[in-house]
Steps between C-alpha positions, in 0.01 A plus 500: 500500500212581267164355597290388206137600467295318762220280376158605619319796642525451875623802692835326554534416131415854388749647745765255380432604141550869581818429696626269227428763236696763696790259553503420128498872418798558732687209342446656156372162380246579228384139469435474874316836501279391210422170675310695770288690249204414282601535132285813454590663835508879525718721719369855556711797616447869567493706178832549321674224697676217323293546182217309669275325514702192413296232326585131503704272724806504273502880474471543877770238559744650250450855630585399860796290385629809317456713815714255695765488229514874428418660838587236754136483611387278786178476699392403849152403614440711811138400573230300328126446546303238307126469440462135405130515415552784251836368371669834573804613693666827596874514546701787645855493363830681467673530160873563527638650180859414580696680229285814535517513881120528514259330738138492383228384735149407403225245494343282234154354462506148352221307331527126428332255261340166591844333491659753736702682234524879515272665244537862606737716702414860587800691636464797736802704610573691821597843368382861491207592278620563146465864395298572189267201522130545562447122528743298705425142403650207315572555134296280263277359776129521411355623830151557357470145366595368845229700673726756666344844557588778256636248245 
């Protein structure tokens, strides 16, 4: 059963939105995925992964629906922490790439708008440091503009 985006920004509603988003991704239901996202949502990834960042709810939704269709992808929510006052959440997950026989583990940082829709997802993967990179950070993410050191 796919949970629709929860109304509001309580901790319970934000957690339900993340869980509903992951369930919708696993179902490969692009409309349900998009319903959890603000129209201009962004999904950031490590460099050279999935041609990211993905921009827009429909793009994000279609890309995950394609992953389910073409690779047998599914996701589980393994742990989640919500900061209601900041409208942020962190979710640790497992991505099963069924047809490839790959299990990818990681965590995502979520930001939400005033209506409780996801505006931003920043994906971090559990894997060895990539050789040849002198900066290991999300591709397309403006660290300097966000106040991160060495941006």
